[in-house]
mmCIF file of the N, C-alpha and C atoms, coordinates in Angstrom:
data_MODEL
# 
_entry.id   MODEL 
# 
loop_
_atom_site.group_PDB 
_atom_site.id 
_atom_site.type_symbol 
_atom_site.label_atom_id 
_atom_site.label_alt_id 
_atom_site.label_comp_id 
_atom_site.label_asym_id 
_atom_site.label_entity_id 
_atom_site.label_seq_id 
_atom_site.pdbx_PDB_ins_code 
_atom_site.Cartn_x 
_atom_site.Cartn_y 
_atom_site.Cartn_z 
_atom_site.occupancy 
_atom_site.B_iso_or_equiv 
_atom_site.pdbx_formal_charge 
_atom_site.auth_seq_id 
_atom_site.auth_comp_id 
_atom_site.auth_asym_id 
_atom_site.auth_atom_id 
_atom_site.pdbx_PDB_model_num 
ATOM 1   N N  . UNK A 1 1  ? 13.284 20.839 8.242  1.00 0.00 ? 1  UNK A N  1 
ATOM 2   C CA . UNK A 1 1  ? 13.824 22.187 8.271  1.00 0.00 ? 1  UNK A CA 1 
ATOM 3   C C  . UNK A 1 1  ? 15.213 22.203 7.612  1.00 0.00 ? 1  UNK A C  1 
ATOM 4   N N  . UNK A 1 2  ? 15.525 23.363 7.045  1.00 0.00 ? 2  UNK A N  1 
ATOM 5   C CA . UNK A 1 2  ? 16.816 23.586 6.401  1.00 0.00 ? 2  UNK A CA 1 
ATOM 6   C C  . UNK A 1 2  ? 17.546 24.642 7.213  1.00 0.00 ? 2  UNK A C  1 
ATOM 7   N N  . UNK A 1 3  ? 18.849 24.488 7.354  1.00 0.00 ? 3  UNK A N  1 
ATOM 8   C CA . UNK A 1 3  ? 19.648 25.497 8.059  1.00 0.00 ? 3  UNK A CA 1 
ATOM 9   C C  . UNK A 1 3  ? 20.543 26.213 7.058  1.00 0.00 ? 3  UNK A C  1 
ATOM 10  N N  . UNK A 1 4  ? 20.514 27.554 7.133  1.00 0.00 ? 4  UNK A N  1 
ATOM 11  C CA . UNK A 1 4  ? 21.453 28.371 6.366  1.00 0.00 ? 4  UNK A CA 1 
ATOM 12  C C  . UNK A 1 4  ? 22.005 29.429 7.308  1.00 0.00 ? 4  UNK A C  1 
ATOM 13  N N  . UNK A 1 5  ? 22.912 30.243 6.834  1.00 0.00 ? 5  UNK A N  1 
ATOM 14  C CA . UNK A 1 5  ? 23.575 31.219 7.707  1.00 0.00 ? 5  UNK A CA 1 
ATOM 15  C C  . UNK A 1 5  ? 23.410 32.627 7.157  1.00 0.00 ? 5  UNK A C  1 
ATOM 16  N N  . UNK A 1 6  ? 23.059 33.550 8.038  1.00 0.00 ? 6  UNK A N  1 
ATOM 17  C CA . UNK A 1 6  ? 22.954 34.962 7.682  1.00 0.00 ? 6  UNK A CA 1 
ATOM 18  C C  . UNK A 1 6  ? 23.881 35.748 8.590  1.00 0.00 ? 6  UNK A C  1 
ATOM 19  N N  . UNK A 1 7  ? 24.882 36.381 7.992  1.00 0.00 ? 7  UNK A N  1 
ATOM 20  C CA . UNK A 1 7  ? 25.892 37.121 8.751  1.00 0.00 ? 7  UNK A CA 1 
ATOM 21  C C  . UNK A 1 7  ? 26.445 36.278 9.899  1.00 0.00 ? 7  UNK A C  1 
ATOM 22  N N  . UNK A 1 8  ? 26.681 34.993 9.620  1.00 0.00 ? 8  UNK A N  1 
ATOM 23  C CA . UNK A 1 8  ? 27.266 34.076 10.591 1.00 0.00 ? 8  UNK A CA 1 
ATOM 24  C C  . UNK A 1 8  ? 26.278 33.434 11.551 1.00 0.00 ? 8  UNK A C  1 
ATOM 25  N N  . UNK A 1 9  ? 25.044 33.873 11.532 1.00 0.00 ? 9  UNK A N  1 
ATOM 26  C CA . UNK A 1 9  ? 24.015 33.355 12.447 1.00 0.00 ? 9  UNK A CA 1 
ATOM 27  C C  . UNK A 1 9  ? 23.242 32.227 11.772 1.00 0.00 ? 9  UNK A C  1 
ATOM 28  N N  . UNK A 1 10 ? 23.108 31.059 12.424 1.00 0.00 ? 10 UNK A N  1 
ATOM 29  C CA . UNK A 1 10 ? 22.318 29.982 11.825 1.00 0.00 ? 10 UNK A CA 1 
ATOM 30  C C  . UNK A 1 10 ? 20.826 30.321 11.833 1.00 0.00 ? 10 UNK A C  1 
ATOM 31  N N  . UNK A 1 11 ? 20.167 30.063 10.709 1.00 0.00 ? 11 UNK A N  1 
ATOM 32  C CA . UNK A 1 11 ? 18.740 30.341 10.553 1.00 0.00 ? 11 UNK A CA 1 
ATOM 33  C C  . UNK A 1 11 ? 18.053 29.067 10.078 1.00 0.00 ? 11 UNK A C  1 
ATOM 34  N N  . UNK A 1 12 ? 16.950 28.713 10.694 1.00 0.00 ? 12 UNK A N  1 
ATOM 35  C CA . UNK A 1 12 ? 16.152 27.562 10.287 1.00 0.00 ? 12 UNK A CA 1 
ATOM 36  C C  . UNK A 1 12 ? 15.055 28.033 9.333  1.00 0.00 ? 12 UNK A C  1 
ATOM 37  N N  . UNK A 1 13 ? 14.815 27.260 8.268  1.00 0.00 ? 13 UNK A N  1 
ATOM 38  C CA . UNK A 1 13 ? 13.805 27.631 7.275  1.00 0.00 ? 13 UNK A CA 1 
ATOM 39  C C  . UNK A 1 13 ? 13.111 26.375 6.768  1.00 0.00 ? 13 UNK A C  1 
ATOM 40  N N  . UNK A 1 14 ? 11.949 26.586 6.189  1.00 0.00 ? 14 UNK A N  1 
ATOM 41  C CA . UNK A 1 14 ? 11.217 25.491 5.559  1.00 0.00 ? 14 UNK A CA 1 
ATOM 42  C C  . UNK A 1 14 ? 11.681 25.319 4.119  1.00 0.00 ? 14 UNK A C  1 
ATOM 43  N N  . UNK A 1 15 ? 11.738 24.089 3.619  1.00 0.00 ? 15 UNK A N  1 
ATOM 44  C CA . UNK A 1 15 ? 12.073 23.884 2.210  1.00 0.00 ? 15 UNK A CA 1 
ATOM 45  C C  . UNK A 1 15 ? 11.106 24.661 1.318  1.00 0.00 ? 15 UNK A C  1 
ATOM 46  N N  . UNK A 1 16 ? 11.638 25.344 0.311  1.00 0.00 ? 16 UNK A N  1 
ATOM 47  C CA . UNK A 1 16 ? 10.820 26.122 -0.609 1.00 0.00 ? 16 UNK A CA 1 
ATOM 48  C C  . UNK A 1 16 ? 10.588 27.557 -0.182 1.00 0.00 ? 16 UNK A C  1 
ATOM 49  N N  . UNK A 1 17 ? 10.968 27.899 1.045  1.00 0.00 ? 17 UNK A N  1 
ATOM 50  C CA . UNK A 1 17 ? 10.777 29.247 1.572  1.00 0.00 ? 17 UNK A CA 1 
ATOM 51  C C  . UNK A 1 17 ? 11.833 30.194 0.996  1.00 0.00 ? 17 UNK A C  1 
ATOM 52  N N  . UNK A 1 18 ? 11.475 31.458 0.834  1.00 0.00 ? 18 UNK A N  1 
ATOM 53  C CA . UNK A 1 18 ? 12.460 32.435 0.371  1.00 0.00 ? 18 UNK A CA 1 
ATOM 54  C C  . UNK A 1 18 ? 13.360 32.841 1.537  1.00 0.00 ? 18 UNK A C  1 
ATOM 55  N N  . UNK A 1 19 ? 14.546 33.309 1.200  1.00 0.00 ? 19 UNK A N  1 
ATOM 56  C CA . UNK A 1 19 ? 15.471 33.797 2.227  1.00 0.00 ? 19 UNK A CA 1 
ATOM 57  C C  . UNK A 1 19 ? 14.828 34.949 2.993  1.00 0.00 ? 19 UNK A C  1 
ATOM 58  N N  . UNK A 1 20 ? 14.160 35.859 2.286  1.00 0.00 ? 20 UNK A N  1 
ATOM 59  C CA . UNK A 1 20 ? 13.511 37.001 2.950  1.00 0.00 ? 20 UNK A CA 1 
ATOM 60  C C  . UNK A 1 20 ? 12.460 36.540 3.951  1.00 0.00 ? 20 UNK A C  1 
ATOM 61  N N  . UNK A 1 21 ? 11.632 35.574 3.579  1.00 0.00 ? 21 UNK A N  1 
ATOM 62  C CA . UNK A 1 21 ? 10.586 35.079 4.478  1.00 0.00 ? 21 UNK A CA 1 
ATOM 63  C C  . UNK A 1 21 ? 11.195 34.375 5.689  1.00 0.00 ? 21 UNK A C  1 
ATOM 64  N N  . UNK A 1 22 ? 12.241 33.590 5.465  1.00 0.00 ? 22 UNK A N  1 
ATOM 65  C CA . UNK A 1 22 ? 12.893 32.887 6.569  1.00 0.00 ? 22 UNK A CA 1 
ATOM 66  C C  . UNK A 1 22 ? 13.533 33.871 7.542  1.00 0.00 ? 22 UNK A C  1 
ATOM 67  N N  . UNK A 1 23 ? 14.157 34.920 7.013  1.00 0.00 ? 23 UNK A N  1 
ATOM 68  C CA . UNK A 1 23 ? 14.778 35.910 7.880  1.00 0.00 ? 23 UNK A CA 1 
ATOM 69  C C  . UNK A 1 23 ? 13.725 36.693 8.663  1.00 0.00 ? 23 UNK A C  1 
ATOM 70  N N  . UNK A 1 24 ? 12.628 37.028 8.019  1.00 0.00 ? 24 UNK A N  1 
ATOM 71  C CA . UNK A 1 24 ? 11.534 37.727 8.719  1.00 0.00 ? 24 UNK A CA 1 
ATOM 72  C C  . UNK A 1 24 ? 10.990 36.842 9.841  1.00 0.00 ? 24 UNK A C  1 
ATOM 73  N N  . UNK A 1 25 ? 10.799 35.557 9.569  1.00 0.00 ? 25 UNK A N  1 
ATOM 74  C CA . UNK A 1 25 ? 10.302 34.630 10.587 1.00 0.00 ? 25 UNK A CA 1 
ATOM 75  C C  . UNK A 1 25 ? 11.276 34.511 11.763 1.00 0.00 ? 25 UNK A C  1 
ATOM 76  N N  . UNK A 1 26 ? 12.563 34.717 11.482 1.00 0.00 ? 26 UNK A N  1 
ATOM 77  C CA . UNK A 1 26 ? 13.578 34.654 12.538 1.00 0.00 ? 26 UNK A CA 1 
ATOM 78  C C  . UNK A 1 26 ? 13.737 35.998 13.249 1.00 0.00 ? 26 UNK A C  1 
ATOM 79  N N  . UNK A 1 27 ? 12.917 36.985 12.876 1.00 0.00 ? 27 UNK A N  1 
ATOM 80  C CA . UNK A 1 27 ? 12.961 38.286 13.525 1.00 0.00 ? 27 UNK A CA 1 
ATOM 81  C C  . UNK A 1 27 ? 13.968 39.258 12.934 1.00 0.00 ? 27 UNK A C  1 
ATOM 82  N N  . UNK A 1 28 ? 14.528 38.920 11.782 1.00 0.00 ? 28 UNK A N  1 
ATOM 83  C CA . UNK A 1 28 ? 15.504 39.788 11.129 1.00 0.00 ? 28 UNK A CA 1 
ATOM 84  C C  . UNK A 1 28 ? 14.794 40.574 10.041 1.00 0.00 ? 28 UNK A C  1 
ATOM 85  N N  . UNK A 1 29 ? 14.632 41.867 10.251 1.00 0.00 ? 29 UNK A N  1 
ATOM 86  C CA . UNK A 1 29 ? 13.928 42.716 9.292  1.00 0.00 ? 29 UNK A CA 1 
ATOM 87  C C  . UNK A 1 29 ? 14.884 43.530 8.430  1.00 0.00 ? 29 UNK A C  1 
ATOM 88  N N  . UNK A 1 30 ? 16.029 43.925 8.966  1.00 0.00 ? 30 UNK A N  1 
ATOM 89  C CA . UNK A 1 30 ? 17.026 44.686 8.212  1.00 0.00 ? 30 UNK A CA 1 
ATOM 90  C C  . UNK A 1 30 ? 17.970 43.704 7.522  1.00 0.00 ? 30 UNK A C  1 
ATOM 91  N N  . UNK A 1 31 ? 17.933 43.693 6.192  1.00 0.00 ? 31 UNK A N  1 
ATOM 92  C CA . UNK A 1 31 ? 18.733 42.738 5.428  1.00 0.00 ? 31 UNK A CA 1 
ATOM 93  C C  . UNK A 1 31 ? 20.036 43.331 4.912  1.00 0.00 ? 31 UNK A C  1 
ATOM 94  N N  . UNK A 1 32 ? 20.113 44.647 4.860  1.00 0.00 ? 32 UNK A N  1 
ATOM 95  C CA . UNK A 1 32 ? 21.331 45.330 4.416  1.00 0.00 ? 32 UNK A CA 1 
ATOM 96  C C  . UNK A 1 32 ? 21.244 46.786 4.865  1.00 0.00 ? 32 UNK A C  1 
ATOM 97  N N  . UNK A 1 33 ? 22.263 47.559 4.544  1.00 0.00 ? 33 UNK A N  1 
ATOM 98  C CA . UNK A 1 33 ? 22.302 48.992 4.848  1.00 0.00 ? 33 UNK A CA 1 
ATOM 99  C C  . UNK A 1 33 ? 22.376 49.786 3.549  1.00 0.00 ? 33 UNK A C  1 
ATOM 100 N N  . UNK A 1 34 ? 21.722 50.919 3.523  1.00 0.00 ? 34 UNK A N  1 
ATOM 101 C CA . UNK A 1 34 ? 21.768 51.809 2.372  1.00 0.00 ? 34 UNK A CA 1 
ATOM 102 C C  . UNK A 1 34 ? 23.205 52.262 2.148  1.00 0.00 ? 34 UNK A C  1 
ATOM 103 N N  . UNK A 1 35 ? 23.692 52.222 0.909  1.00 0.00 ? 35 UNK A N  1 
ATOM 104 C CA . UNK A 1 35 ? 25.070 52.640 0.665  1.00 0.00 ? 35 UNK A CA 1 
ATOM 105 C C  . UNK A 1 35 ? 25.291 54.144 0.889  1.00 0.00 ? 35 UNK A C  1 
ATOM 106 N N  . UNK A 1 36 ? 24.251 54.935 0.781  1.00 0.00 ? 36 UNK A N  1 
ATOM 107 C CA . UNK A 1 36 ? 24.399 56.393 0.955  1.00 0.00 ? 36 UNK A CA 1 
ATOM 108 C C  . UNK A 1 36 ? 24.281 56.819 2.413  1.00 0.00 ? 36 UNK A C  1 
ATOM 109 N N  . UNK A 1 37 ? 23.147 56.507 3.040  1.00 0.00 ? 37 UNK A N  1 
ATOM 110 C CA . UNK A 1 37 ? 22.904 56.970 4.405  1.00 0.00 ? 37 UNK A CA 1 
ATOM 111 C C  . UNK A 1 37 ? 23.228 55.941 5.478  1.00 0.00 ? 37 UNK A C  1 
ATOM 112 N N  . UNK A 1 38 ? 23.366 54.683 5.089  1.00 0.00 ? 38 UNK A N  1 
ATOM 113 C CA . UNK A 1 38 ? 23.602 53.632 6.074  1.00 0.00 ? 38 UNK A CA 1 
ATOM 114 C C  . UNK A 1 38 ? 22.340 53.205 6.798  1.00 0.00 ? 38 UNK A C  1 
ATOM 115 N N  . UNK A 1 39 ? 21.186 53.646 6.305  1.00 0.00 ? 39 UNK A N  1 
ATOM 116 C CA . UNK A 1 39 ? 19.923 53.281 6.951  1.00 0.00 ? 39 UNK A CA 1 
ATOM 117 C C  . UNK A 1 39 ? 19.556 51.828 6.622  1.00 0.00 ? 39 UNK A C  1 
ATOM 118 N N  . UNK A 1 40 ? 18.846 51.151 7.523  1.00 0.00 ? 40 UNK A N  1 
ATOM 119 C CA . UNK A 1 40 ? 18.493 49.751 7.295  1.00 0.00 ? 40 UNK A CA 1 
ATOM 120 C C  . UNK A 1 40 ? 17.511 49.594 6.133  1.00 0.00 ? 40 UNK A C  1 
ATOM 121 N N  . UNK A 1 41 ? 17.680 48.518 5.393  1.00 0.00 ? 41 UNK A N  1 
ATOM 122 C CA . UNK A 1 41 ? 16.800 48.181 4.278  1.00 0.00 ? 41 UNK A CA 1 
ATOM 123 C C  . UNK A 1 41 ? 16.309 46.749 4.474  1.00 0.00 ? 41 UNK A C  1 
ATOM 124 N N  . UNK A 1 42 ? 15.084 46.498 4.029  1.00 0.00 ? 42 UNK A N  1 
ATOM 125 C CA . UNK A 1 42 ? 14.512 45.161 4.154  1.00 0.00 ? 42 UNK A CA 1 
ATOM 126 C C  . UNK A 1 42 ? 13.587 44.878 3.000  1.00 0.00 ? 42 UNK A C  1 
ATOM 127 N N  . UNK A 1 43 ? 12.758 43.893 3.145  1.00 0.00 ? 43 UNK A N  1 
ATOM 128 C CA . UNK A 1 43 ? 11.820 43.513 2.087  1.00 0.00 ? 43 UNK A CA 1 
ATOM 129 C C  . UNK A 1 43 ? 10.759 44.581 1.919  1.00 0.00 ? 43 UNK A C  1 
ATOM 130 N N  . UNK A 1 44 ? 10.435 44.899 0.679  1.00 0.00 ? 44 UNK A N  1 
ATOM 131 C CA . UNK A 1 44 ? 9.447  45.935 0.397  1.00 0.00 ? 44 UNK A CA 1 
ATOM 132 C C  . UNK A 1 44 ? 8.395  45.416 -0.583 1.00 0.00 ? 44 UNK A C  1 
ATOM 133 N N  . UNK A 1 45 ? 8.791  45.092 -1.807 1.00 0.00 ? 45 UNK A N  1 
ATOM 134 C CA . UNK A 1 45 ? 7.801  44.710 -2.824 1.00 0.00 ? 45 UNK A CA 1 
ATOM 135 C C  . UNK A 1 45 ? 7.523  43.201 -2.847 1.00 0.00 ? 45 UNK A C  1 
ATOM 136 N N  . UNK A 1 46 ? 8.436  42.388 -2.358 1.00 0.00 ? 46 UNK A N  1 
ATOM 137 C CA . UNK A 1 46 ? 8.327  40.923 -2.328 1.00 0.00 ? 46 UNK A CA 1 
ATOM 138 C C  . UNK A 1 46 ? 8.200  40.302 -3.717 1.00 0.00 ? 46 UNK A C  1 
ATOM 139 N N  . UNK A 1 47 ? 8.622  41.038 -4.773 1.00 0.00 ? 47 UNK A N  1 
ATOM 140 C CA . UNK A 1 47 ? 8.591  40.521 -6.148 1.00 0.00 ? 47 UNK A CA 1 
ATOM 141 C C  . UNK A 1 47 ? 9.955  40.600 -6.820 1.00 0.00 ? 47 UNK A C  1 
ATOM 142 N N  . UNK A 1 48 ? 10.969 41.132 -6.142 1.00 0.00 ? 48 UNK A N  1 
ATOM 143 C CA . UNK A 1 48 ? 12.297 41.249 -6.711 1.00 0.00 ? 48 UNK A CA 1 
ATOM 144 C C  . UNK A 1 48 ? 12.510 42.471 -7.580 1.00 0.00 ? 48 UNK A C  1 
ATOM 145 N N  . UNK A 1 49 ? 11.542 43.386 -7.587 1.00 0.00 ? 49 UNK A N  1 
ATOM 146 C CA . UNK A 1 49 ? 11.659 44.564 -8.446 1.00 0.00 ? 49 UNK A CA 1 
ATOM 147 C C  . UNK A 1 49 ? 12.376 45.726 -7.771 1.00 0.00 ? 49 UNK A C  1 
ATOM 148 N N  . UNK A 1 50 ? 12.156 45.937 -6.504 1.00 0.00 ? 50 UNK A N  1 
ATOM 149 C CA . UNK A 1 50 ? 12.672 47.139 -5.843 1.00 0.00 ? 50 UNK A CA 1 
ATOM 150 C C  . UNK A 1 50 ? 14.142 47.016 -5.439 1.00 0.00 ? 50 UNK A C  1 
ATOM 151 N N  . UNK A 1 51 ? 14.652 45.819 -5.287 1.00 0.00 ? 51 UNK A N  1 
ATOM 152 C CA . UNK A 1 51 ? 16.038 45.549 -4.891 1.00 0.00 ? 51 UNK A CA 1 
ATOM 153 C C  . UNK A 1 51 ? 16.373 45.973 -3.460 1.00 0.00 ? 51 UNK A C  1 
ATOM 154 N N  . UNK A 1 52 ? 15.373 46.299 -2.654 1.00 0.00 ? 52 UNK A N  1 
ATOM 155 C CA . UNK A 1 52 ? 15.628 46.704 -1.269 1.00 0.00 ? 52 UNK A CA 1 
ATOM 156 C C  . UNK A 1 52 ? 16.143 45.545 -0.415 1.00 0.00 ? 52 UNK A C  1 
ATOM 157 N N  . UNK A 1 53 ? 15.788 44.324 -0.763 1.00 0.00 ? 53 UNK A N  1 
ATOM 158 C CA . UNK A 1 53 ? 16.173 43.163 0.047  1.00 0.00 ? 53 UNK A CA 1 
ATOM 159 C C  . UNK A 1 53 ? 17.419 42.450 -0.476 1.00 0.00 ? 53 UNK A C  1 
ATOM 160 N N  . UNK A 1 54 ? 18.185 43.128 -1.314 1.00 0.00 ? 54 UNK A N  1 
ATOM 161 C CA . UNK A 1 54 ? 19.373 42.507 -1.906 1.00 0.00 ? 54 UNK A CA 1 
ATOM 162 C C  . UNK A 1 54 ? 20.360 42.052 -0.835 1.00 0.00 ? 54 UNK A C  1 
ATOM 163 N N  . UNK A 1 55 ? 20.797 40.803 -0.958 1.00 0.00 ? 55 UNK A N  1 
ATOM 164 C CA . UNK A 1 55 ? 21.792 40.210 -0.070 1.00 0.00 ? 55 UNK A CA 1 
ATOM 165 C C  . UNK A 1 55 ? 22.851 39.542 -0.939 1.00 0.00 ? 55 UNK A C  1 
ATOM 166 N N  . UNK A 1 56 ? 23.908 39.075 -0.307 1.00 0.00 ? 56 UNK A N  1 
ATOM 167 C CA . UNK A 1 56 ? 24.933 38.312 -1.012 1.00 0.00 ? 56 UNK A CA 1 
ATOM 168 C C  . UNK A 1 56 ? 24.806 36.868 -0.547 1.00 0.00 ? 56 UNK A C  1 
ATOM 169 N N  . UNK A 1 57 ? 24.460 35.981 -1.474 1.00 0.00 ? 57 UNK A N  1 
ATOM 170 C CA . UNK A 1 57 ? 24.269 34.562 -1.154 1.00 0.00 ? 57 UNK A CA 1 
ATOM 171 C C  . UNK A 1 57 ? 25.319 33.739 -1.892 1.00 0.00 ? 57 UNK A C  1 
ATOM 172 N N  . UNK A 1 58 ? 26.165 33.069 -1.115 1.00 0.00 ? 58 UNK A N  1 
ATOM 173 C CA . UNK A 1 58 ? 27.247 32.271 -1.693 1.00 0.00 ? 58 UNK A CA 1 
ATOM 174 C C  . UNK A 1 58 ? 28.039 33.080 -2.717 1.00 0.00 ? 58 UNK A C  1 
ATOM 175 N N  . UNK A 1 59 ? 28.294 34.365 -2.400 1.00 0.00 ? 59 UNK A N  1 
ATOM 176 C CA . UNK A 1 59 ? 29.131 35.216 -3.225 1.00 0.00 ? 59 UNK A CA 1 
ATOM 177 C C  . UNK A 1 59 ? 28.443 35.929 -4.373 1.00 0.00 ? 59 UNK A C  1 
ATOM 178 N N  . UNK A 1 60 ? 27.125 35.747 -4.515 1.00 0.00 ? 60 UNK A N  1 
ATOM 179 C CA . UNK A 1 60 ? 26.380 36.361 -5.611 1.00 0.00 ? 60 UNK A CA 1 
ATOM 180 C C  . UNK A 1 60 ? 25.301 37.279 -5.039 1.00 0.00 ? 60 UNK A C  1 
ATOM 181 N N  . UNK A 1 61 ? 25.225 38.488 -5.552 1.00 0.00 ? 61 UNK A N  1 
ATOM 182 C CA . UNK A 1 61 ? 24.201 39.442 -5.098 1.00 0.00 ? 61 UNK A CA 1 
ATOM 183 C C  . UNK A 1 61 ? 22.852 39.048 -5.688 1.00 0.00 ? 61 UNK A C  1 
ATOM 184 N N  . UNK A 1 62 ? 21.828 38.902 -4.812 1.00 0.00 ? 62 UNK A N  1 
ATOM 185 C CA . UNK A 1 62 ? 20.493 38.460 -5.240 1.00 0.00 ? 62 UNK A CA 1 
ATOM 186 C C  . UNK A 1 62 ? 19.428 39.107 -4.361 1.00 0.00 ? 62 UNK A C  1 
ATOM 187 N N  . UNK A 1 63 ? 18.211 39.315 -4.888 1.00 0.00 ? 63 UNK A N  1 
ATOM 188 C CA . UNK A 1 63 ? 17.114 39.760 -4.026 1.00 0.00 ? 63 UNK A CA 1 
ATOM 189 C C  . UNK A 1 63 ? 16.662 38.597 -3.133 1.00 0.00 ? 63 UNK A C  1 
ATOM 190 N N  . UNK A 1 64 ? 16.627 38.819 -1.838 1.00 0.00 ? 64 UNK A N  1 
ATOM 191 C CA . UNK A 1 64 ? 16.291 37.757 -0.882 1.00 0.00 ? 64 UNK A CA 1 
ATOM 192 C C  . UNK A 1 64 ? 14.874 37.239 -1.054 1.00 0.00 ? 64 UNK A C  1 
ATOM 193 N N  . UNK A 1 65 ? 13.972 38.080 -1.566 1.00 0.00 ? 65 UNK A N  1 
ATOM 194 C CA . UNK A 1 65 ? 12.580 37.658 -1.732 1.00 0.00 ? 65 UNK A CA 1 
ATOM 195 C C  . UNK A 1 65 ? 12.411 36.673 -2.884 1.00 0.00 ? 65 UNK A C  1 
ATOM 196 N N  . UNK A 1 66 ? 13.367 36.606 -3.793 1.00 0.00 ? 66 UNK A N  1 
ATOM 197 C CA . UNK A 1 66 ? 13.293 35.708 -4.954 1.00 0.00 ? 66 UNK A CA 1 
ATOM 198 C C  . UNK A 1 66 ? 14.267 34.541 -4.848 1.00 0.00 ? 66 UNK A C  1 
ATOM 199 N N  . UNK A 1 67 ? 14.933 34.421 -3.712 1.00 0.00 ? 67 UNK A N  1 
ATOM 200 C CA . UNK A 1 67 ? 15.958 33.407 -3.512 1.00 0.00 ? 67 UNK A CA 1 
ATOM 201 C C  . UNK A 1 67 ? 15.458 32.322 -2.563 1.00 0.00 ? 67 UNK A C  1 
ATOM 202 N N  . UNK A 1 68 ? 15.397 31.104 -3.060 1.00 0.00 ? 68 UNK A N  1 
ATOM 203 C CA . UNK A 1 68 ? 14.951 29.982 -2.236 1.00 0.00 ? 68 UNK A CA 1 
ATOM 204 C C  . UNK A 1 68 ? 16.090 29.508 -1.343 1.00 0.00 ? 68 UNK A C  1 
ATOM 205 N N  . UNK A 1 69 ? 15.767 29.209 -0.089 1.00 0.00 ? 69 UNK A N  1 
ATOM 206 C CA . UNK A 1 69 ? 16.787 28.736 0.846  1.00 0.00 ? 69 UNK A CA 1 
ATOM 207 C C  . UNK A 1 69 ? 17.344 27.389 0.396  1.00 0.00 ? 69 UNK A C  1 
ATOM 208 N N  . UNK A 1 70 ? 18.595 27.167 0.755  1.00 0.00 ? 70 UNK A N  1 
ATOM 209 C CA . UNK A 1 70 ? 19.255 25.890 0.493  1.00 0.00 ? 70 UNK A CA 1 
ATOM 210 C C  . UNK A 1 70 ? 20.095 25.564 1.723  1.00 0.00 ? 70 UNK A C  1 
ATOM 211 N N  . UNK A 1 71 ? 20.170 24.297 2.055  1.00 0.00 ? 71 UNK A N  1 
ATOM 212 C CA . UNK A 1 71 ? 20.947 23.869 3.209  1.00 0.00 ? 71 UNK A CA 1 
ATOM 213 C C  . UNK A 1 71 ? 22.401 24.288 3.087  1.00 0.00 ? 71 UNK A C  1 
ATOM 214 N N  . UNK A 1 72 ? 22.922 24.925 4.136  1.00 0.00 ? 72 UNK A N  1 
ATOM 215 C CA . UNK A 1 72 ? 24.311 25.339 4.170  1.00 0.00 ? 72 UNK A CA 1 
ATOM 216 C C  . UNK A 1 72 ? 24.609 26.641 3.450  1.00 0.00 ? 72 UNK A C  1 
ATOM 217 N N  . UNK A 1 73 ? 23.594 27.248 2.834  1.00 0.00 ? 73 UNK A N  1 
ATOM 218 C CA . UNK A 1 73 ? 23.791 28.513 2.112  1.00 0.00 ? 73 UNK A CA 1 
ATOM 219 C C  . UNK A 1 73 ? 24.355 29.564 3.069  1.00 0.00 ? 73 UNK A C  1 
ATOM 220 N N  . UNK A 1 74 ? 25.290 30.357 2.568  1.00 0.00 ? 74 UNK A N  1 
ATOM 221 C CA . UNK A 1 74 ? 25.880 31.435 3.354  1.00 0.00 ? 74 UNK A CA 1 
ATOM 222 C C  . UNK A 1 74 ? 25.400 32.753 2.751  1.00 0.00 ? 74 UNK A C  1 
ATOM 223 N N  . UNK A 1 75 ? 24.637 33.504 3.551  1.00 0.00 ? 75 UNK A N  1 
ATOM 224 C CA . UNK A 1 75 ? 24.043 34.765 3.107  1.00 0.00 ? 75 UNK A CA 1 
ATOM 225 C C  . UNK A 1 75 ? 24.604 35.880 3.984  1.00 0.00 ? 75 UNK A C  1 
ATOM 226 N N  . UNK A 1 76 ? 24.925 37.009 3.350  1.00 0.00 ? 76 UNK A N  1 
ATOM 227 C CA . UNK A 1 76 ? 25.411 38.142 4.130  1.00 0.00 ? 76 UNK A CA 1 
ATOM 228 C C  . UNK A 1 76 ? 24.742 39.429 3.667  1.00 0.00 ? 76 UNK A C  1 
ATOM 229 N N  . UNK A 1 77 ? 24.759 40.399 4.541  1.00 0.00 ? 77 UNK A N  1 
ATOM 230 C CA . UNK A 1 77 ? 24.193 41.698 4.237  1.00 0.00 ? 77 UNK A CA 1 
ATOM 231 C C  . UNK A 1 77 ? 25.220 42.609 3.587  1.00 0.00 ? 77 UNK A C  1 
ATOM 232 N N  . UNK A 1 78 ? 26.465 42.174 3.520  1.00 0.00 ? 78 UNK A N  1 
ATOM 233 C CA . UNK A 1 78 ? 27.540 43.010 2.999  1.00 0.00 ? 78 UNK A CA 1 
ATOM 234 C C  . UNK A 1 78 ? 27.699 42.955 1.496  1.00 0.00 ? 78 UNK A C  1 
ATOM 235 N N  . UNK A 1 79 ? 28.719 43.635 1.027  1.00 0.00 ? 79 UNK A N  1 
ATOM 236 C CA . UNK A 1 79 ? 29.027 43.705 -0.405 1.00 0.00 ? 79 UNK A CA 1 
ATOM 237 C C  . UNK A 1 79 ? 29.676 42.411 -0.883 1.00 0.00 ? 79 UNK A C  1 
ATOM 238 N N  . UNK A 1 80 ? 29.627 42.203 -2.175 1.00 0.00 ? 80 UNK A N  1 
ATOM 239 C CA . UNK A 1 80 ? 30.287 41.043 -2.788 1.00 0.00 ? 80 UNK A CA 1 
ATOM 240 C C  . UNK A 1 80 ? 31.783 41.194 -2.553 1.00 0.00 ? 80 UNK A C  1 
ATOM 241 N N  . UNK A 1 81 ? 32.435 40.139 -2.038 1.00 0.00 ? 81 UNK A N  1 
ATOM 242 C CA . UNK A 1 81 ? 33.887 40.235 -1.765 1.00 0.00 ? 81 UNK A CA 1 
ATOM 243 C C  . UNK A 1 81 ? 34.693 40.383 -3.033 1.00 0.00 ? 81 UNK A C  1 
# 
């Protein structure tokens, strides 16, 4: 298992798993908030096209469904600092 962090919370994942899949397995469905309404957003298309699952991983904005987990990775639901 690999450990990474989402909004400060440690998450366990399998090697090769996407961040979106690991977060869903951990019971986290809302990956960010809509910038307009503040409504929760999560994985939708699972192909990286819709951008609904966009997170900030190690300071770079990426779709969580296309991002492979890495040990020690720091992922947040917030904006790029």
